VEXRO-72965 format. One record per residue (C-alpha): residue in one letter; x, y, z. Coordinates in nm, 3 decimals. Example, Ala and Ser with C-alpha at 12.3 -4.5 7.8 and 13.67 -1.06 7.14 Angstrom:
! VEXRO-72965
{node 'A'; {1.230; -0.450; 0.780}},
{node 'S'; {1.367; -0.106; 0.714}},
This chain:
! VEXRO-72965
{node 'M'; {0.128; -0.888; -2.146}},
{node 'A'; {0.416; -0.837; -1.891}},
{node 'V'; {0.321; -0.579; -1.639}},
{node 'G'; {0.606; -0.430; -1.411}},
{node 'F'; {0.573; -0.266; -1.069}},
{node 'T'; {0.802; -0.039; -0.912}},
{node 'L'; {0.930; -0.119; -0.559}},
{node 'V'; {0.947; 0.206; -0.371}},
{node 'S'; {1.183; 0.179; -0.065}},
{node 'V'; {1.182; 0.412; 0.234}},
{node 'D'; {1.496; 0.569; 0.365}},
{node 'H'; {1.550; 0.463; 0.730}},
{node 'S'; {1.855; 0.622; 0.835}},
{node 'K'; {1.969; 0.604; 1.209}},
{node 'E'; {1.864; 0.976; 1.252}},
{node 'A'; {1.523; 0.899; 1.146}},
{node 'P'; {1.383; 0.737; 1.455}},
{node 'V'; {1.555; 1.021; 1.690}},
{node 'G'; {1.371; 1.272; 1.500}},
{node 'D'; {1.043; 1.100; 1.532}},
{node 'V'; {1.095; 1.065; 1.907}},
{node 'S'; {1.166; 1.431; 1.925}},
{node 'A'; {0.861; 1.508; 1.723}},
{node 'V'; {0.639; 1.301; 1.964}},
{node 'A'; {0.807; 1.468; 2.252}},
{node 'A'; {0.703; 1.801; 2.127}},
{node 'L'; {0.342; 1.721; 2.169}},
{node 'D'; {0.401; 1.660; 2.532}},
{node 'E'; {0.350; 2.006; 2.606}},
{node 'P'; {-0.041; 2.049; 2.644}},
{node 'T'; {-0.070; 2.405; 2.492}},
{node 'R'; {0.144; 2.298; 2.182}},
{node 'R'; {-0.073; 1.979; 2.151}},
{node 'R'; {-0.390; 2.188; 2.162}},
{node 'L'; {-0.270; 2.401; 1.885}},
{node 'Y'; {-0.167; 2.109; 1.669}},
{node 'E'; {-0.511; 1.964; 1.721}},
{node 'H'; {-0.658; 2.279; 1.628}},
{node 'V'; {-0.466; 2.329; 1.309}},
{node 'V'; {-0.505; 1.977; 1.184}},
{node 'R'; {-0.891; 2.003; 1.217}},
{node 'Q'; {-0.924; 2.310; 1.011}},
{node 'P'; {-0.996; 2.294; 0.635}},
{node 'D'; {-0.747; 2.579; 0.569}},
{node 'P'; {-0.429; 2.705; 0.689}},
{node 'V'; {-0.440; 2.899; 1.011}},
{node 'G'; {-0.285; 3.213; 1.137}},
{node 'R'; {-0.138; 3.312; 1.459}},
{node 'D'; {-0.409; 3.548; 1.549}},
{node 'D'; {-0.695; 3.289; 1.464}},
{node 'A'; {-0.520; 3.013; 1.652}},
{node 'A'; {-0.481; 3.237; 1.955}},
{node 'Q'; {-0.828; 3.342; 1.957}},
{node 'A'; {-0.995; 3.013; 1.904}},
{node 'L'; {-0.792; 2.867; 2.206}},
{node 'G'; {-0.792; 3.174; 2.444}},
{node 'L'; {-0.409; 3.233; 2.417}},
{node 'A'; {-0.182; 3.529; 2.388}},
{node 'R'; {-0.070; 3.576; 2.028}},
{node 'Q'; {0.300; 3.559; 2.148}},
{node 'T'; {0.226; 3.225; 2.314}},
{node 'A'; {0.051; 3.068; 2.013}},
{node 'A'; {0.332; 3.203; 1.788}},
{node 'F'; {0.600; 3.040; 1.986}},
{node 'H'; {0.435; 2.688; 1.996}},
{node 'L'; {0.328; 2.706; 1.633}},
{node 'D'; {0.699; 2.765; 1.526}},
{node 'R'; {0.796; 2.493; 1.745}},
{node 'L'; {0.586; 2.260; 1.587}},
{node 'A'; {0.695; 2.380; 1.228}},
{node 'D'; {1.052; 2.341; 1.359}},
{node 'Q'; {0.975; 1.974; 1.438}},
{node 'G'; {0.827; 1.896; 1.090}},
{node 'L'; {0.466; 1.849; 1.228}},
{node 'L'; {0.331; 2.170; 1.080}},
{node 'E'; {0.415; 2.327; 0.735}},
{node 'V'; {0.430; 2.728; 0.707}},
{node 'V'; {0.281; 2.875; 0.434}},
{node 'Y'; {0.231; 3.267; 0.334}},
{node 'E'; {-0.088; 3.407; 0.198}},
{node 'R'; {-0.254; 3.736; 0.149}},
{node 'R'; {-0.577; 3.716; 0.359}},
{node 'S'; {-0.720; 4.025; 0.213}},
{node 'G'; {-0.752; 3.875; -0.143}},
{node 'R'; {-0.543; 4.160; -0.273}},
{node 'S'; {-0.236; 4.161; -0.475}},
{node 'G'; {0.030; 4.402; -0.587}},
{node 'P'; {0.135; 4.736; -0.431}},
{node 'G'; {-0.038; 4.825; -0.123}},
{node 'A'; {-0.167; 4.466; -0.079}},
{node 'G'; {0.031; 4.425; 0.265}},
{node 'R'; {0.260; 4.151; 0.360}},
{node 'P'; {0.152; 3.803; 0.328}},
{node 'A'; {0.032; 3.632; 0.660}},
{node 'K'; {0.235; 3.352; 0.796}},
{node 'L'; {-0.003; 3.052; 0.833}},
{node 'Y'; {0.034; 2.683; 0.933}},
{node 'R'; {-0.124; 2.364; 0.824}},
{node 'R'; {-0.047; 1.991; 0.884}},
{node 'S'; {0.264; 1.866; 0.720}},
{node 'D'; {0.311; 1.555; 0.495}},
{node 'R'; {0.551; 1.424; 0.751}},
{node 'Q'; {0.437; 1.090; 0.883}},
{node 'V'; {0.578; 1.037; 1.239}},
{node 'S'; {0.580; 0.679; 1.395}},
{node 'V'; {0.772; 0.541; 1.720}},
{node 'S'; {0.767; 0.187; 1.810}},
{node 'L'; {0.976; 0.008; 2.072}},
{node 'P'; {1.097; -0.257; 1.963}},
{node 'E'; {1.120; -0.122; 1.624}},
{node 'R'; {0.852; -0.233; 1.376}},
{node 'R'; {0.820; -0.208; 0.988}},
{node 'Y'; {0.472; -0.311; 0.920}},
{node 'E'; {0.436; -0.045; 0.648}},
{node 'L'; {0.716; -0.217; 0.462}},
{node 'A'; {0.556; -0.555; 0.488}},
{node 'G'; {0.230; -0.429; 0.371}},
{node 'R'; {0.380; -0.254; 0.088}},
{node 'L'; {0.538; -0.583; -0.036}},
{node 'L'; {0.239; -0.790; 0.021}},
{node 'A'; {0.016; -0.523; -0.178}},
{node 'Q'; {0.241; -0.525; -0.466}},
{node 'A'; {0.272; -0.909; -0.461}},
{node 'V'; {-0.108; -0.934; -0.469}},
{node 'E'; {-0.146; -0.665; -0.752}},
{node 'E'; {0.119; -0.833; -0.970}},
{node 'S'; {-0.015; -1.172; -0.918}},
{node 'D'; {-0.371; -1.059; -1.022}},
{node 'A'; {-0.221; -0.890; -1.336}},
{node 'T'; {0.025; -1.177; -1.454}},
{node 'G'; {-0.126; -1.488; -1.310}},
{node 'E'; {0.197; -1.566; -1.131}},
{node 'P'; {0.129; -1.745; -0.786}},
{node 'V'; {0.131; -1.460; -0.526}},
{node 'R'; {0.381; -1.631; -0.285}},
{node 'G'; {0.645; -1.635; -0.558}},
{node 'V'; {0.601; -1.280; -0.654}},
{node 'L'; {0.611; -1.190; -0.273}},
{node 'H'; {0.957; -1.375; -0.246}},
{node 'R'; {1.090; -1.221; -0.562}},
{node 'K'; {0.987; -0.847; -0.452}},
{node 'A'; {1.123; -0.909; -0.105}},
{node 'T'; {1.463; -1.036; -0.289}},
{node 'E'; {1.460; -0.717; -0.501}},
{node 'L'; {1.404; -0.498; -0.196}},
{node 'G'; {1.702; -0.655; -0.008}},
{node 'E'; {1.913; -0.610; -0.300}},
{node 'Q'; {1.811; -0.246; -0.302}},
{node 'L'; {1.904; -0.189; 0.065}},
{node 'G'; {2.232; -0.393; 0.034}},
{node 'A'; {2.338; -0.170; -0.276}},
{node 'Q'; {2.275; 0.143; -0.056}},
{node 'E'; {2.486; 0.012; 0.226}},
{node 'A'; {2.863; 0.103; 0.258}},
{node 'T'; {2.954; -0.017; 0.606}},
{node 'G'; {2.838; -0.390; 0.614}},
{node 'V'; {2.550; -0.615; 0.696}},
{node 'T'; {2.554; -0.567; 1.081}},
{node 'D'; {2.508; -0.186; 1.032}},
{node 'L'; {2.237; -0.237; 0.788}},
{node 'L'; {2.054; -0.496; 1.012}},
{node 'E'; {2.068; -0.264; 1.309}},
{node 'R'; {1.951; 0.034; 1.114}},
{node 'H'; {1.646; -0.148; 0.981}},
{node 'G'; {1.550; -0.287; 1.335}},
{node 'F'; {1.662; -0.629; 1.336}},
{node 'E'; {1.901; -0.574; 1.657}},
{node 'P'; {2.168; -0.829; 1.514}},
{node 'R'; {2.413; -0.980; 1.760}},
{node 'R'; {2.712; -1.222; 1.693}},
{node 'E'; {2.702; -1.570; 1.820}},
{node 'G'; {3.021; -1.741; 1.709}},
{node 'D'; {3.048; -1.699; 1.312}},
{node 'A'; {2.671; -1.652; 1.299}},
{node 'I'; {2.449; -1.343; 1.347}},
{node 'V'; {2.149; -1.385; 1.542}},
{node 'L'; {1.859; -1.108; 1.488}},
{node 'G'; {1.738; -1.015; 1.837}},
{node 'N'; {1.413; -0.824; 1.701}},
{node 'C'; {1.174; -0.922; 1.412}},
{node 'P'; {1.035; -0.591; 1.265}},
{node 'F'; {0.726; -0.788; 1.141}},
{node 'H'; {0.670; -0.955; 1.467}},
{node 'V'; {0.279; -0.943; 1.502}},
{node 'L'; {0.243; -1.043; 1.125}},
{node 'A'; {0.500; -1.305; 1.144}},
{node 'R'; {0.317; -1.457; 1.452}},
{node 'E'; {-0.013; -1.460; 1.287}},
{node 'H'; {0.103; -1.533; 0.936}},
{node 'T'; {0.412; -1.727; 0.988}},
{node 'E'; {0.493; -1.908; 0.672}},
{node 'T'; {0.397; -1.601; 0.459}},
{node 'V'; {0.597; -1.336; 0.644}},
{node 'C'; {0.890; -1.540; 0.749}},
{node 'G'; {0.931; -1.668; 0.380}},
{node 'M'; {0.924; -1.289; 0.300}},
{node 'N'; {1.167; -1.195; 0.549}},
{node 'L'; {1.398; -1.489; 0.442}},
{node 'H'; {1.406; -1.372; 0.087}},
{node 'L'; {1.451; -1.003; 0.196}},
{node 'L'; {1.768; -1.084; 0.387}},
{node 'R'; {1.902; -1.318; 0.103}},
{node 'G'; {1.884; -1.031; -0.126}},
{node 'V'; {2.075; -0.827; 0.138}},
{node 'L'; {2.355; -1.076; 0.128}},
{node 'E'; {2.357; -1.116; -0.222}},
{node 'A'; {2.395; -0.749; -0.269}},
{node 'L'; {2.662; -0.702; -0.017}},
{node 'G'; {2.860; -0.984; -0.161}},
{node 'E'; {2.846; -1.168; 0.173}},
{node 'S'; {2.930; -1.527; 0.022}},
{node 'D'; {3.059; -1.635; 0.363}},
{node 'L'; {2.694; -1.610; 0.514}},
{node 'E'; {2.363; -1.759; 0.432}},
{node 'A'; {2.004; -1.671; 0.551}},
{node 'C'; {1.807; -1.961; 0.684}},
{node 'L'; {1.491; -2.006; 0.887}},
{node 'A'; {1.578; -2.095; 1.249}},
{node 'P'; {1.277; -1.978; 1.465}},
{node 'A'; {1.338; -1.958; 1.832}},
{node 'P'; {1.146; -1.766; 2.111}},
{node 'G'; {1.242; -1.385; 2.168}},
{node 'R'; {1.412; -1.334; 1.817}},
{node 'C'; {1.375; -1.321; 1.445}},
{node 'C'; {1.279; -1.635; 1.249}},
{node 'V'; {1.595; -1.572; 1.018}},
{node 'R'; {1.934; -1.648; 1.120}},
{node 'L'; {2.248; -1.561; 0.927}},
{node 'Q'; {2.498; -1.856; 0.942}},
{node 'P'; {2.824; -1.962; 0.790}},
{node 'A'; {2.771; -2.082; 0.426}},
{node 'A'; {2.801; -2.441; 0.372}},
């Protein structure tokens, strides 16, 4: 029986890293960081009064920093009646805070280990289910993801590569990639990860109709193992 798996891609717009940096910077303020740590350790949403009392802060100070954390997407605001009553006379719902579902990650140079992990996990699962060699599944999944990314791109291969952390630069008619988003994995599992990366970028070129370029393995110190060179 054939088993299919859906490849879920992540939106990595140019604005996303900037937003993550801003969110991390918000935690540099000591009081704000203490409030964040307090809220995420609680099993239930936390109100302004409770947070202020727990940390020995003025209510106005706690409210200010909690709202800043919510503005950055680090906390989520919910409204609940703490009295348990409902209907007329129950009073206004209290403004409460809890950890948001947003995941924040900042890396310089840019890394995409979650993406590699997702591809590798999908390849193992489908290989177990179908008996197809795992490396072949990995290459196919990487190609499919590259095609998805290319299909979403309207401005060209260089912009796509820049947005996904490859740091492309022109060398004559070729494009050299100054950064490998999978650097540590590629260093420790070179054949597997570089092969995955190669097929990912082949899928990108195919979807973009870049028939004048081809992706090939050309490892060199200080850059990605894949190079985009004029097609033979």
